PLY file of the C-alpha trace (Angstrom):
ply
format ascii 1.0
element vertex 83
property float x
property float y
property float z
element edge 82
property int vertex1
property int vertex2
end_header
0.00 0.00 0.00
3.01 2.28 -0.40
5.52 3.11 -3.05
8.36 5.42 -3.88
7.45 8.77 -5.43
8.57 7.39 -8.84
6.38 4.27 -8.43
3.36 6.34 -7.43
3.86 8.71 -10.37
4.19 5.79 -12.80
1.04 4.12 -11.46
-0.99 7.35 -11.64
0.18 8.23 -15.15
-0.78 4.74 -16.38
-4.24 4.83 -14.78
-7.52 5.24 -16.63
-10.71 4.88 -14.61
-14.28 6.11 -14.70
-17.61 5.30 -13.10
-21.29 5.94 -13.65
-24.38 4.30 -15.04
-24.70 2.54 -18.37
-27.28 1.41 -20.87
-27.23 -1.22 -23.61
-28.31 -0.40 -27.17
-28.80 -3.94 -28.52
-29.76 -2.76 -32.00
-26.49 -0.85 -32.48
-24.46 -3.39 -30.39
-23.29 -0.47 -28.23
-22.90 0.11 -24.52
-23.27 3.73 -23.45
-21.47 4.73 -20.23
-22.85 7.89 -18.59
-19.65 9.06 -16.89
-20.22 10.58 -13.45
-16.54 10.77 -12.48
-13.23 9.97 -14.14
-9.47 10.13 -13.81
-9.79 12.32 -16.94
-11.73 15.35 -15.58
-13.00 16.33 -19.05
-14.86 12.99 -19.29
-17.17 13.82 -16.34
-20.71 14.28 -17.65
-20.17 12.68 -21.08
-21.83 9.67 -22.66
-19.06 7.28 -23.76
-20.06 4.81 -26.47
-18.34 1.48 -27.05
-19.16 -1.52 -29.18
-19.61 -4.79 -27.31
-19.51 -8.46 -28.17
-20.93 -11.08 -25.81
-19.82 -14.62 -26.63
-20.33 -17.40 -24.10
-18.59 -16.33 -20.90
-16.67 -13.42 -22.52
-17.62 -9.75 -22.83
-15.44 -7.66 -25.14
-15.66 -3.87 -25.16
-14.26 -2.06 -28.21
-13.67 1.67 -28.54
-14.78 3.62 -31.53
-11.87 3.92 -34.00
-9.46 6.70 -33.08
-6.44 8.17 -34.80
-3.13 8.39 -32.93
0.07 9.36 -34.72
-1.74 8.99 -38.07
-2.69 5.38 -37.23
-6.28 4.13 -36.89
-6.58 2.23 -33.59
-9.33 0.41 -31.68
-8.95 -0.24 -27.95
-10.17 -3.57 -26.62
-11.06 -4.72 -23.10
-11.91 -8.38 -22.47
-13.85 -9.62 -19.45
-14.31 -13.33 -18.74
-16.80 -14.76 -16.25
-15.21 -16.72 -13.43
-16.17 -20.40 -13.27
0 1
1 2
2 3
3 4
4 5
5 6
6 7
7 8
8 9
9 10
10 11
11 12
12 13
13 14
14 15
15 16
16 17
17 18
18 19
19 20
20 21
21 22
22 23
23 24
24 25
25 26
26 27
27 28
28 29
29 30
30 31
31 32
32 33
33 34
34 35
35 36
36 37
37 38
38 39
39 40
40 41
41 42
42 43
43 44
44 45
45 46
46 47
47 48
48 49
49 50
50 51
51 52
52 53
53 54
54 55
55 56
56 57
57 58
58 59
59 60
60 61
61 62
62 63
63 64
64 65
65 66
66 67
67 68
68 69
69 70
70 71
71 72
72 73
73 74
74 75
75 76
76 77
77 78
78 79
79 80
80 81
81 82
């Protein structure tokens, strides 16, 4: 529960977290997160849309395509149900 100043800085700079309510748009295969608070202050109050895929015991969340350094990227987060 403790770290050096360099370890704490590294952990904080690598963190991305948000919370709030969500809704599922089954027709569009989208999950919409209504962000109430975030480690990115400018996200508070936004509706964040992500594609989702539900296959068996796995839920995959995919970001909308974004351009970074002239490259088209899609972020992916995989959740698997515990047995």
